[in-house]
Each structure stands twice: as C-alpha cells, then as structure tokens.
MARTOR-246462 format. One record per residue (C-alpha): residue in one letter; x, y, z. Coordinates in steps of 0.25 Angstrom, whole numbers, plus 5000, padded with zeros to 4 digits. Layout:
N
AXYZ/...
// end
This chain:
610
M493450535019/A494450625013/E494150765007/L494550754993/G494550894989/E495450944999/N496950934994/V498151004998/V499051014986/G500351094983/L500451164997/T501851134999/V502551255006/Q504051285006/K504251355019/V503351305030/V503551255045/E503351105046/P502451065058/H503050985070/P502350855075/D502150915089/P500950995092/G501051145093/V500551275089/H500451315074/G501651395070/A502751405060/K504151465061/A504851505048/Q506151425044/P507251465036/A507051455021/G507351315015/K507051235028/I505851215036/Q505851165050/A504651115059/S504151205070/P503951165084/D502651245084/S501951175072/P500751095074/H500750945077/T500450905063/E501550815057/S502150855044/Q502650765032/V503950835035/E504150735046/S504550635035/L505750715032/G506450645044/E507350755047/P507550795062/N507050935061/D506050915050/V506751015041/I506351035027/D507451085018/Y506851155007/E508251185000/A508451034999/Y506951004995/P506451134988/P504951124987/P504351154973/T503651274969/E502151264964/E502651274950/E503751164952/R502751074959/K501851084946/T502951074936/L504150994941/R504250844938/K503950764951/V505050654955/F505150564967/D506250584978/S507350484981/I506950364989/P507750345002/L508550215005/A507650185017/A506450185008/W507050084999/S507449995010/L505949995016/C505549955002/F506449835003/V505749805017/E504449815010/L504949714999/A505349615009/E504049615017/R503149615005/A504049494999/S503649415011/Y502249465012/Y501849434998/G502849314997/V502049235007/K500649295004/S500849254989/V500749104993/F499649115004/N498549084994/N499148954990/F499648915003/L498248935009/Q497348894997/F497948764992/P498348634998/L499748574998/P499848524984/A499748384981/G501048324976/G501848444982/P502948434992/G502048475004/T502548615005/G501448684997/A502148674984/I501548604972/D501848474965/P502948514954/N502148424944/K500948514946/P501348654941/N499948714941/S499648674955/H499848774966/A500448774980/G499648754993/A499648725007/L498448755016/N497248715007/M496248825012/G495648854999/L495448974991/Q494449054999/A495249035012/A496549065005/S495949194999/G495449225013/L496749215020/V497549285010/L496549405010/L496649395026/F498149405025/T498049525016/F496949585025/L497849575037/A499049625031/Y498349745026/L497449775038/I498549755049/P499349875042/I498349965049/F498849915063/G500249915058/A500150065053/W499450105066/V500550045074/A501650105066/D501050245065/T500750265079/K501650165087/I502850105082/G503150175069/R503150125055/Y504550065055/Q504349985067/A503049935062/I503749885050/V504749805059/W503649745067/G502949695054/V504249635049/I504349555062/I502949505062/G503049465047/G504349385050/V503649305061/A502549275051/H503449225040/A504149135049/I502849065053/M502349065039/I503548985034/G503448885045/G501948865043/A502248835028/A503248715032/P502848585024/A502648505036/V501648615042/L500848615028/Q500848465027/A500248455041/G499148555038/Q499648645048/G499948765040/V498748855042/A499048905056/P500548945054/F500149015041/L498949095047/I499849145059/S500949185049/F499949245040/I499349335051/L500749375056/L501249415042/A499949495040/I500249575053/G501749595049/A501349645035/G500249735041/I501249805050/F502349815040/K501549855028/P500949995031/N502250045037/V503250015026/A502750115014/P502650235024/T504050205029/V504550195015/I503950335012/D504450385025/Q505850375020/Y505550475009/K505850595019/Y505550725011/Q504150705007/R503950845000/E504150884986/Y505350964982/T506151004970/K507450954965/V508350964952/L508750834945/K510150814939/S509450834926/G509150974930/E507650954931/K506951004943/V505950904949/L504950894960/V505250784970/D503850744974/P503350664987/E502250604980/T503050554968/T504150504978/V503150434987/S502550364975/H503850324970/I504250264984/M502950184984/L503150134970/I504550074974/F503950024988/Y502849954980/A503849894971/F504649844983/V503349784989/N503149704976/V504549664974/G504249594988/A502949544983/F503549484970/F504349394980/S503049314980/I503249264966/A504449174971/V503549134983/V502449074975/Y503448984967/I504048944980/E502648904986/K502248824973/Y503548744971/H504248734985/S503448764998/F502648875006/W503648875017/L504748925007/A503749025001/F503549085014/L505049075018/V505549155006/P504749285009/G505049265023/I506549275020/V506349405013/Y505449455024/F506549435034/L507449535027/L506549645032/P507249665046/V508549675039/L508049785029/L507349865041/A508649855049/V509649895038/M508850025035/Y508250055049/K509150185052/R508850235038/T507350225039/V506450335042/R505550285053/K504350365057/K504050365072/P502550335075/Q501650445078/G500150415081/S499750565081/D499450565066/L498450445067/T497850505079/R497650635072/F497150575059/T496150505067/K495650625075/I495550705062/T494750595055/I493750585067/S493650735068/A493350745053/L492250635054/K491650705066/A491650845059/S491050785047/K490050695055/G490550575049/N490450615034/I491750565028/F491350625014/S491150775020/K491950875012/N492350935025/L492750815032/W494250855034/H494051005033/N493151005046/V494350955054/K495451045049/P496151125060/S495851255052/V494351225051/L494251185066/A495051305070/E493951395065/Q493051325075/D494051345086/I494451205086/R495951165087/V496451035083/G497750965085/Y497950925070/S498251005057/E497751035044/K498650935038/D498150825048/V496750845043/D497250835028/D498050715032/A496850645037/R496050685024/R497150635015/T497350505023/W495850465022/E495850505008/A496950405005/V496150295013/Q494950325004/I495850294992/F496350164999/L494950115001/Y494950084985/I496049984987/P495349864992/V494549834979/W495849864971/V496649764979/L495549654976/N495849674961/D497349664963/G497549514963/G496149484965/V495349444978/G496049354987/S496749234980/V495949244967/Q497249274959/S498049154964/N496849064963/Q496649114949/G498049074946/A497848934952/A496748914942/M497748954930/T498848884922/S500148914930/N501148824923/G501948814936/A501748964941/P501148974955/N499649014955/D499949134964/L501149184955/L500449284946/N499849364958/N501249384963/F501649454950/N500949574955/P502249624962/L503049604950/V502149694942/I502249794953/I503849784954/I503849824939/F502749924939/S503050004951/P504450054947/F503950074932/M502950174938/A503950234948/Q505050254938/I504350274925/V502950294925/Y502750394936/P503950474932/Y503450484918/L502150534922/E502750634931/K503650684920/K502450694911/K501650774922/I500550664922/R499950654935/F499650514939/G498950534953/R498750444965/I497250414962/N497550394947/R498650294950/M497650214960/T496550224949/L497450164939/G497850054949/F496350024952/A496050014937/L497249914935/A496749824946/T495349834940/I495849774927/S496649674935/G495449624941/V494749614928/I495849534922/G495849434935/A494349414932/V494549384917/V495749284920/Q494849214931/Y493749204921/R494649134911/V495249044921/Y493748994924/E493448984909/T494748894907/S494848814920/P494548664919/C493648694931/G492948814925/Y492448914936/Y493048834947/A494548854943/S495048884957/T494848734962/C495148664949/D496248564948/D496648614934/V496948754929/S496448854918/P497448854906/I497549004908/S498949044912/I499149104926/W499949214919/W498649274915/Q498549334929/I499649434926/P498749544920/N497949544933/V499149534942/A499949644934/L498749744934/G498549724949/A499949744952/I500049874944/S498849934950/E499549914964/V500650014959/F499550124957/V498650084969/N499550034981/V500750134978/T499850254978/S499050214990/Y500350204998/E500750344993/L499350394998/A499450325011/Y500750395014/A500550525009/R499150555014/A499350505028/P499850585040/E501350565043/H501150455054/M499950385048/R500550335035/A500650195039/T499250195044/V498750255030/V499650155023/A498950045032/L497550095027/F497950075013/L498449935015/F497149905023/M496449925010/T497049795006/A496549725018/L495149775015/S495349715001/S495649585008/A494449595016/L493649625004/G494249504998/E493949415010/I492449455007/L492549414993/I493249274996/P491949194994/A491849244980/I493249194977/V492849064972/D492548994959/P491749014950/V491749174953/L493249204953/V493049294941/W492249394950/A493349384961/W494149464951/A493049544943/A492249604955/P493449674962/A493849724948/I492449784946/A492449844960/L493849904957/F493449974944/V492250044951/Q493150084962/T494250144953/V493250234947/V492750284960/F494150294966/W494650384955/W493450474955/R493450484970/H494950514973/R495550574960/N495850704967/V496850634976/N497750634963/D498050784966/D498050784981/A499250814989/F500150694991/M500750745004/T500350865013/F501150935023/E500851025035/E501251155028/D500251125017/F499151155027/Q499851265036/Q500151355023/L498751355018/T498251495017/P496751535021/E496451545006/E496951405003/K496151355015/S494951415009/I495251354996/G495351215002/K494051235009/E493351274996/E493951154989/K493251064999/
// end
C-alpha cells in the first residue's frame, strides 16, 4: 500500500519553528539562535518534539548541536545514554514475560498427557521412569496444539484492542497497569486449578481454561504498550554531535539509539523467558501447581516495580486525533486512487499541497500523509512475519512432541525449546556491544531489511534442521513413523534439537527487534502502541495458520510439518528482500520541518521520483 519511491532523507533543518498540537493558521516566528520554540500559530500537526517532555517544547541546539551534511556522512554513529526509567521498564517486561513464558512452557504437557502412572498425582513423573513426561488433562496432541495456538492467537490478537484503548482512551501507562491486574487474577486461578486434589478428581479443565483466557487478555493489554513506553523514556530523539573524552567527535544517532534500546529490551524479555527452564523441571519432578506458582511470584513483583518508578516515568497522555487523522487520510487515499492500493500516486493524491492546487483545504499536513505512507509500509513488512514464526520452533507443539520421542536421560521433553531465550540473552548483547559498533566503525551499512532478511534465512535453515531431525527420529524409533504415541523412544538424544532452537532464536534478534524499531519510528506520535499491536498481531495470524495446519500435525507426516513452512519461508525471503530493499535507506524518523522547509524545486524533484 505504500509508495516505495518517496523517501524524505537528510532534511533536518537547524533553525525552524516547531508546530504546536492545536489547530491554527500556518505561520512561523523566528526564535533566537540556538533555541527553537513552538509557535501558537502553527498547524495542528504533532511533531516528534513532543517526546522531549519539556514544558515549553524548547530544543536547545547549543546542548544538542545538529550535524552538518558532511558530519552526517563522515562521523561515526553512536547510541545515546539510556534513562533509568527505561531500564526499570525493561525489568517490568522481564517479570511479565517470566510469568507468561513460565506458565506457557508447561501448557502442552499439562494438556496433552495424562497424570503419569506411578507419579504422586500432581502431574509429576514416577522418578523410576526418567524418560517419561509430566501430564495432567490427557487431551491429546491435536487438542493440546490447538489450545496452545489459541492462547498465542488471543495473546497477540487482543493487543489491537489494548493498544486502541491506550492510544485513544487511557494512555499506555494506565493500560500496562490494567494488564498487570488482569494477569494477576489469572495466575491465582491457574495455581488453584492445578492443585493435586482438583487434577485427581478430573476437574482441572474448567479453571485452567478460565485462567488461560484471562492471562491472554492481561498479556494482550500489557504487551503492545511496554516497548513504546520504554522508547518514550529516550526524550531527545534527534541526531546531534558530541565530542568523546578521547577527543573523537561522533554523531549521536536516534536509529542507533532505538536499536540499542530494543536489543536490551529484547534481552530482558528473554531473561524472563529463560525462567521457563526452571519451570519445566518443576513440572516434571514436583507438580504443576508449583510450576504455575513460581512464575506467579515473579509476576507479583510488577506492581512494586511500577510504583517505585512511577514519578520518574514519562507517561504519554492519550490522544485519539492521530488515529482519526490516520484513518481519514487512508480512506481519502483509497477513494482518490479508486481503490488501487498499488497506484504510484496513492499518497501523492491526498497531500495538502496537491489538494490546495484544486482549492481543497484539509486539516492535516504533509507529514501526516507521509506518516500514513510509512506506517502502511511497515505493516506490509510485518505481513511476512507469520510464515517466519511457523519456522521459529515449529508449528504448534511439534517441537516438544519431537522431544518426547527422543532419548532425554531425565531432561524434560519441553526443555530444549526453552533454550531459545538463553541463546537470545547471549546473542543480543553480543550484537549490541560488539557486532553493531564494529560495523559502524568500519562504515559497513547493515540496514533494516538486510537484518530481517538474514533473520528469515536463519529461520529457514532452522526449519530444515527440524525436518531432518524428525526424519531421523522416525527412522530410529521402535515404532517407526508412529513415534509420537510410542511407549519407547528413539535412541537419538534430545540435545540434537539445539541447532534448530539456536538458529530460530538468533533469527528473532534480527526480525523482532527490527520490527519493534519500525513500528515505533514509522508510526504517528500517538499511534505507536497501535502499530506495535499490528506487528504483534502477525504472531496471532501465524497461530491461526497453525490451527489450519493442525490436521497435518500427526504421524507419519511430521517431517512435512517442519519442511513445508521452511520451503514457504525460503520463497518468501527472496520476495521480501526484492520488494522492500529500498527501506534500508529510508529515513528512520521524520519531523514536521522536513516537510515545511521543502523548496518548490525539491517538491518538483520528489514528484519526478514518483
């Protein structure tokens, strides 16, 4: 839907009037050199300057000297310092993800298998049978896969509602609080529903499903609002120069900073997710109620963390105007192009400058139109994610099911897929502190689309490895191609799942982190949670696609449950890079003055490029 050829790059202007959020007549009043202040007579368009969080929206160009064009091309780019409030919100995300992934990691065994014979009746195994696995409700592989996928679908569909409420009604911070409250209730019900007496009486399904739905709702409201709020703490989102103690002059770059923040954020996500490794041992050797309680204890730290940092946290107020304006521009563009979303003039037709030539006045600006274009271009990129997700760990429960058919020597069958966060915990700081700074020092451009393309390629290889391992399990299982329901296991060690898990995890660092960056940087100021939610919704679409594939997740065709998504992702990766490679060089963030300062000659050039 986006017009790929139209980019606004390198148009930062040093002394310009920032627009005020209120409607008014176009105009500008010069300010003293070095500081620029908002004019009450500026158009209604909201600027990125709002993120500065200063009472008078003043930009101090003496403290933050903007680079010249030569400096922009030659200086080494570095990331800015990260505020304490951003670190605290990363800990909030850690605690929430520890609970989410902690309980989710045992859902498959809890649902799929019966209470183990000879076990204590808590869902744990008989210690004399180390290759067996925990269980409780005995619903089978397809039912377990279906419910696990449903949980993921809801947890990534509901963020659209959570983001809409946050961006238009209650604000992102308040939405985070409500998500925490709902999730807390869910944890309490889940723990009680896994009590040994309840499981032994066969009454565990109802309380589990209630808590299951509530937890998905809480996570769905919480999740789309955290990442934008973390980046909001980084107030000065413009490039400027500074001199290091070494004497080197460097360019402090917003894109580099946001990328760095998101790498740290994603590492914290996976520190929380790594908690699930302890949980799978608890379920196997002690009980499900304790496996649900331990993540719950971590979760109940959330209110304390939020309260301690409340006054230091930048909390954006909700404004529905951006979403309304965005919707209006999108509808107008579709009408003007007669529904042709591939039209080269899709967004050009609704620019205020173009409409003004037809004596049509509109209540939005050139930047608003470009924001809509950039947002829809990001959504196009997100549409490639569902097939990628199918290759990151396999469809539904195929990975833990594969592990259950392999020799574990006492390790839980769902252990290896929980090594995913460990790989990310190691790899994210490695990229943030070593690889990316090295590439920048060597002036090697590793753009957004290149990063995502590499992530897709790694996930493709991961899917192929999963297929090969599944083939070998079939070939060596005592039950042949019906290994999933076999009482005995293949002699192949469960640790052969590590390459599949590791490559999938590394791919996330390139795909998910970059997607968060795009969602934040390309969205209007007060639509960022909504665009993040659209990115998260792609995981819901992947779960829906997985639901469609559930009938195929059976012996003797589980090799294709791995191979088919890998083939699809390979084809998609080629198309993705060819279709979107120009976004590597697109502007990371745009500002109102980028459009106000365009000369007639520059506007003419922009039209010719289209």
